[in-house]
C-alpha positions in Angstrom: -28.2 -7.5 25.1 -26.1 -8.3 22.2 -24.7 -5.5 20.3 -26.3 -4.4 17.2 -23.9 -5.1 14.4 -23.3 -3.5 11.0 -21.0 -4.2 8.0 -17.5 -2.6 8.8 -14.9 -2.3 6.5 -12.2 -4.6 7.6 -10.2 -5.6 4.5 -9.2 -2.5 2.3 -9.3 -3.0 -1.4 -5.4 -2.8 -1.6 -5.1 -5.6 0.9 -7.8 -7.8 -1.0 -6.1 -7.6 -4.2 -2.5 -8.4 -2.9 -4.3 -11.6 -1.0 -5.6 -12.8 -4.2 -2.8 -12.0 -6.7 -0.2 -13.4 -4.1 -2.3 -16.9 -4.2 -2.5 -16.9 -7.7 1.1 -15.9 -8.4 2.1 -19.0 -5.9 0.1 -21.5 -7.7 1.3 -20.2 -11.2 4.9 -20.5 -10.0 4.5 -24.1 -8.8 2.8 -25.0 -12.2 5.5 -23.1 -14.3 8.5 -24.6 -12.3 7.2 -28.3 -13.0 6.3 -27.4 -16.9 9.8 -26.5 -17.4 10.9 -25.1 -21.1 9.5 -21.6 -22.0 7.3 -21.6 -19.2 10.4 -20.9 -17.1 10.3 -17.5 -18.6 6.9 -17.0 -16.8 8.3 -18.5 -13.6 10.8 -15.9 -13.2 8.1 -13.0 -13.9 5.9 -14.4 -11.5 8.8 -14.4 -9.1 9.4 -10.7 -9.7 5.9 -10.0 -9.3 5.5 -12.1 -6.0 9.0 -9.7 -4.5 7.2 -6.7 -5.6 3.8 -7.9 -3.8 5.8 -8.9 -0.8 7.6 -5.5 -0.7 4.3 -3.8 -1.0 2.9 -5.7 2.0 5.7 -4.6 4.3 5.0 -1.2 3.3 1.3 -1.5 3.5 1.7 -3.1 6.9 2.8 0.1 8.2 0.6 2.4 6.6 -2.4 0.4 5.2 -5.9 0.1 6.7 -6.3 -0.4 10.4 -6.5 -4.3 10.1 -3.9 -4.6 7.6 -1.5 -3.0 9.8 1.0 -4.9 11.6 0.3 -3.5 14.6 -3.4 -5.0 14.5 -1.8 -8.6 14.4 1.2 -8.6 16.4 0.4 -10.2 19.6 2.5 -11.4 22.7 3.1 -15.0 23.4 0.8 -14.5 26.9 -2.2 -13.2 24.3 -1.7 -16.2 22.2 -1.7 -18.6 25.0 -4.9 -16.9 26.1 -6.7 -16.9 22.9 -6.0 -20.8 22.5 -7.2 -21.1 25.9 -10.1 -18.8 25.3 -9.3 -17.2 28.8 -9.3 -13.5 28.7 -7.4 -13.3 31.7 -7.5 -10.7 34.5 -6.8 -7.6 32.1 -8.7 -8.6 29.1 -12.5 -8.6 29.1 -14.6 -10.6 26.9 -15.2 -7.9 24.3 -11.3 -7.5 24.1 -10.9 -11.2 23.5 -13.7 -11.0 20.7 -12.0 -8.4 19.1 -8.9 -10.7 18.5 -10.8 -12.1 15.8 -11.8 -9.1 13.6 -8.7 -8.9 11.5 -5.9 -11.6 11.9 -6.5 -13.6 15.2 -3.2 -14.5 17.1 -3.1 -18.1 15.2 -4.0 -16.6 11.8 -1.1 -13.9 12.3 1.4 -16.7 12.9 0.1 -18.4 9.6 0.5 -15.1 7.7 3.9 -14.1 9.1 5.1 -18.0 8.3 3.8 -17.6 4.6 5.5 -14.1 4.0 8.6 -14.9 5.4 9.1 -18.4 3.7 7.7 -16.7 0.2 10.5 -13.8 0.7 13.1 -16.8 1.2 12.0 -18.5 -1.8 12.0 -15.7 -3.9 15.3 -14.6 -2.4 17.0 -17.9 -3.2 15.5 -17.9 -6.7 17.4 -14.7 -7.4 20.7 -16.5 -7.1 19.6 -20.2 -8.4 21.1 -22.0 -11.4 19.2 -24.9 -12.6 22.5 -26.0 -14.6 20.6 -26.4 -18.1 19.5 -23.2 -19.5 18.3 -20.7 -16.8 19.9 -18.6 -14.1 18.5 -16.1 -11.4 19.6 -12.6 -12.4 22.0 -11.9 -9.2 24.1 -15.3 -9.6 26.9 -13.4 -10.5 27.2 -12.0 -7.0 27.5 -15.5 -5.2 30.0 -18.5 -5.8 29.1 -21.6 -7.3 28.7 -23.5 -4.3 26.6 -21.1 -2.9 24.3 -20.9 -5.7 24.0 -24.6 -5.7 22.7 -24.4 -2.2 20.6 -22.1 -2.6 19.2 -23.9 -5.7 18.6 -26.7 -3.6 16.4 -25.0 -1.2 14.5 -23.3 -4.0 13.6 -26.5 -5.8 13.3 -28.7 -3.0 12.8 -27.7 0.7 11.3 -24.3 -0.1 9.0 -25.5 -2.8 7.5 -27.9 -0.9 7.2 -25.8 2.6 5.5 -23.4 0.7 2.7 -26.0 -0.6 2.7 -27.4 3.0 1.8 -24.1 4.5 -0.7 -23.3 1.8 -2.4 -26.4 2.2 -2.5 -25.7 6.0 -3.8 -22.4 5.2 -6.8 -23.7 2.9 -7.7 -26.4 5.6 -7.7 -23.9 8.4 -10.4 -21.8 6.4 -12.1 -25.0 5.7 -12.3 -25.5 9.6 -13.6 -22.2 10.3 -16.1 -22.2 7.6 -17.5 -25.7 8.0 -16.8 -26.5 11.5 -16.8 -23.1 13.4 -19.4 -21.6 10.8 -17.3 -18.2 10.3 -17.0 -17.5 6.8 -13.4 -15.8 6.4 -13.4 -15.8 2.4 -16.5 -13.6 2.0 -14.4 -10.7 3.9 -11.4 -11.1 1.9 -13.9 -10.6 -1.4 -16.1 -7.8 -0.1 -13.8 -6.6 2.7 -16.7 -6.0 5.0 -17.7 -8.1 8.3 -20.9 -7.8 10.3 -19.3 -6.4 13.6 -20.5 -4.3 16.5 -20.9 -0.5 15.5 -18.0 0.4 17.7 -15.3 -1.7 15.8 -12.8 0.5 14.2 -13.2 0.4 10.4 -10.1 0.2 8.0 -9.8 3.4 5.7 -10.5 2.3 2.2 -10.9 5.6 0.2 -10.0 6.7 -3.5 -7.2 8.6 -1.9 -5.7 5.5 0.1 -6.2 3.2 -2.9 -4.2 5.7 -5.1 -1.5 5.7 -2.4 -1.4 2.1 -2.2 -0.7 1.9 -6.2 2.0 4.4 -5.7 3.8 2.3 -3.3 3.4 -0.9 -5.3 4.6 1.1 -8.4 7.7 2.0 -6.3 8.0 -1.7 -5.2 8.0 -3.1 -8.8 10.3 -0.4 -10.0 12.9 -1.5 -7.0 12.4 -5.0 -8.1 13.1 -4.1 -11.8 16.2 -2.1 -10.3 17.5 -5.3 -8.4 17.0 -7.5 -11.1 19.1 -5.2 -13.5 22.0 -5.2 -11.2 23.1 -8.8 -12.4 23.4 -7.3 -16.1 
């Protein structure tokens, strides 16, 4: 008999807000970068917001809901290979293999870490960038001109298109899951719940945890504000 299923909270509200806000920031950052002019003011603001979100995700990956914690989706190469081969192996039963798809799967985890890492690099290089026209990153005074030009080249060219490529692959992967594998990943990131066996551990998503998340984000935002002010 198949185990009975029920709605289980997988993605807590802070994680869901982070996800959609970050996606919006990436889209708007690309647009404002190409519009130029006064839009660059918003490009910088979006960059600061993105950095605040990334710092928040690092902290929330340690103390957030069960399935939002890095510990729930850091997998060994062996587990990744078994997942790709759909082979549980001698030390994993089928139910354990199925649990790999509750939160971020081994493949999805690679995507998450890649996107977060590239975004961090992109925002970091932007802090030292110089468009040689009217805009410079807030921390440009801490690096030499040649270093700034090198970081600017990455920020305006390689980094930007790498982010666009990763985002496109992310959307394509979701589309494959929805239309080919008939697994709706989007609704869970909206509602937070998935239909799962009752024994599946749920993520904590209470008023208290949400208040804690807001406090964490506020501290991250203040830290970014302090960092930007270092440039004078």
